[in-house]
N, C-alpha and C positions, 0 to 999 in steps of 0.2 A: 504494500500500500504506500503510495507516494503522495503524501499530503503536504510536503514541505514542513516549514516550522511555524507558520502563522495561519490561522483561520478566523472564522467569524461566528460568534454566538449572538443571536438577537431574537427577542421574543416575537417580533413581528414578521420574521421570515416565514414561519409556519402558520402564523395567525392571520396574516393579511389575505385579501382575496387571492385566489390561486394565480391569476395572471400577474399580479404584482409580485408575488413570491417567485414566480418563474423569472421575471425580469431582474429581480434583485439578485437571485442566485447566479444568473448569467453574468451580471455586472461584477459580482464578487469574483467570479472565475476570471473574467477579463482583466481585472485589476491585479491578478496574480496570487490571490489568497488560495490556500489549499483545502480548506474545509468550510462547511456550512453546518450549523447545528440547529436542530429544532427541539423545542422543549415540550413538556407535558405538565400542565397545571391548570388552575381555574381559568376558563375561557379559551384555552388553547384548542387547536384542532387535534385529531388523532395523529400521533407522531409517525407511525409507519406509513399511513396514507400520505402525509405531508412529505415525508422523505422520498417516497416514490415519485411524487410530482416534481420535486426538485432534481432528483437524479435524472429523470427523463428530459428535463429542460437544460441540462448541462452535459459536458463531454468529459471533463477531467476531475472536477472537484469532488472531494469525499464528503458524504453527508452522514452526520451522526445524530443519534438521539441523546439529548442532554437535558433531561433524563427521561427514559420511559419508566413509569412507575410499576413496580411489581403488583401493586394493589389494583391496577386497572385491567389486568389480564392474567390468566393462569400461566404456569410455566410452559405448557405445551403451546399455547398461543404465542407467547413471547419467542420461543425457539422457532416456531414455524414462520412468524413474521420476519425474523432475522434471516432465516435460510432463504426465504423467498426473494428478498432484496439482494442477498449475497450472490445468489445464482443469476439473477437478472442483470446485476451490475457488478461484475467481478472486481474485487479490490477497491470498491468505492463506498462501502457502507460500514459504519461503525455502530455497534449496539452499546449504548450506555444504559445501564439498569440501576435503579435506586429504590430505597425504601421510603422516600419522601419524608414527610414531617408529621408529627403527631396530630396537630390541628387539621391538616389537610386530609389525613387518612380518616380521622373521625368524621369529617364532613362527607366522606364516601360511605360511611356506615360500617367501617372496620375498626378493629382493636389494634392499635399500633404495637402493643405488647413488647416483645423482645426483638428489636429490629435486626440485630446481628444473627441471632438464631433463625429468624425468619428468612433472611437473605441466604444463609448457608443451605437451608433446606430447599429453598427455591432454586438455587443453582444446581443442586443435585437433581432436582426434578427436571430442570432444563436439559441437563446432560442425558438423563434417561430418555427424554422426548426426542433428542437429536438422533438417537439410534434408528428411529423409524422415518426420518426425514430425508430429503434429497441431500446429497453429499456436497453441501455448500456451507461454509462457515464464515461468519463475520467476527472480527475481533470483538471481544466482550469486555467492556470497561464497567467498573462499579463507581457509583457516586460515593466517594469516600473522603472523610476528613480526619477521623481519629485513628489511632494506631490499630485497633482490632479490625476495623473495616478495611484499612489499608493492607493488613496482613491477609485478609480474605481476598482482596483484589490481587494479591501476589499468588496465593495458593490455589484459588479456584476461578480465576479470570485472567485476562490478558493485560490488566493494568487498571488505572484509576483515572476518573475524570473529576477533578476537584473544582470547587466553586467558592467565590467570596473569600479568596485567600491571597496573602502577599507572598513574595518569593521566599521568605523564611519558612513558610509552610511547605513550599515546593521542595526545599532542601531536605526537610524532615521526611516528607513522603518518599522521596527518592531513596533515602537511606533504608526505609522499611521495604520498599518494593524491590530493591536490588537493581541490577543493571539490565535485566532482560525483560522488563515489563514496561508497557507504555504508560506515560504520565502526561496528561493533558489538562492543565489548569485553565480556567476561564479568567480573563482579566478585563474588568470594566475600565473604560477609557473615556475621556472627553477632551477634544482639542479646544482648549480654552486656557489662555494665559493669565486671566485675571483671577487671583486666588479666591476672592469672595464669590464670584459667579461659579467658578469650578466647584468649590466646596458646597455651594447651594445645590448644584446638580447632584453631587455625590450623596449628600444627605437625603435628598428626595429618593434616590435609588436605594439607599441603605435602610430606609425606615421599615419596610416590610421584613427584611432579614433580621433586623434587631429585635423582632418579636419571636423569633424561632430559636428554641433552646440549642438545637444542633450547632448552629453557627456561633452563638454566644459562647457555648462551652469550648468550642474549638479555638475561638479568639482568646479565651482566658489562658489556654495553654501557651499562647504566643506572647503573653505578658500584658494583654489588655484587661482592664478592670471595668467595674460597673460605672465608674466615672466616665470612661470612654464611650459607654453605651447611652448615657443620659443626653437628653435635649437634642436628639437627632444624630448624636455621634460627635466625638471630639475631632479637632483638626487632625490630630495624629492618626486617628482611625480612618477618617476620610481620605487622607493622603496615602495610607497603606492599602486601602481597598480599591481606590479609584486612581488610576494614573492620569494626571492632567498636565496641561502645558502645551508647548509646541510639539510638532511631530517627532523631533529628535529626542526630546525629553521622554515622550511616551515610548519611543523605540528602545530607550535605555531600560525601561521597566521590562519590556518584552525580553531583552537580552539578559536581564537579571534572572528571570524565570528559567530561561534556557541554560544559563550558567549554573543555576542551582539544580539542574537535572531534568527539566521538562523536555519532552520530545517535541511538543507542539503546544502553542498557546492560542486559545480561542478568544479573540477580542470582542467585547460587547460595547459598542459605541453608545454613550448616553446622550440624551437630549434635554434641553431646558424644560420642555413640557412633558407630555406623555411620550412613550417610546415612539420614535419617528423614523421610519425606514428610509425616507428620502434624505433626511439629515444624516443618518448613519452612513449611507453610501457616500455622501459628500466627505464626511470625516475619513472614511476608509480610503478614498481617493487621495486625500491630503497625506495620509499616513504611509501609503504604499512606497513612495521613494525612500523615506527614512528607514523603512523596514527592509529595503533591498529587494523589493518585489518587481 
């Protein structure tokens, strides 16, 4: 799989009307980015169907699910969906699987319970289901932040897709994963050189994540405290989570992840209002030369 070192994660790529998503994916490919990621969450479209639409609209770019929730489909359906896309688009589909978050899982009528044990059993069931499917495999990445889930990503998957993390976390994740597993962190970015405006965008982005214990607990292991989470997030936290500034400054953050052990970095361009796909594409075009694309 040849996705290069930089791709794009944006909630509107898979959520926008299909034709807009097709054009956006084609433009991202034209700019030289190596991947496009579709998410699954409140209000999103079905990620396997969205991935198929984007794969059919492009020629080279890799499409990943970031993240397909195991609560949305049983292990056989997950394995079959991944095999279908892997066979139809060889070397171009990445399966990201995750346990989601307690509040979102409860909203679907499930008991979040013990997420690590749930994921382990689910992966075993996926492996059993694969035996009866077509012989086409997509790399399987787990949404992982803490050591135990990263260890599971190493032992029962092909690596990890991390989210809402600075390069310091990438270094820790690489140490746990070892050298032969994929590590793909998401990195939020905003091409904005004014500190006040950039941090306002960062805080607007962070507010939902600062209500989810998985992210807060992970940030605490990196030295952040409740004071950093208060009032929309401290400047220190905003600067750690969102890379802002001119294109070269943002490119340095990408290189920091790569230097810490990432194989590929998925950029999420943020906008001053709601997620804006047109603005994201403008930012990506500005960033491409600094990223060497």
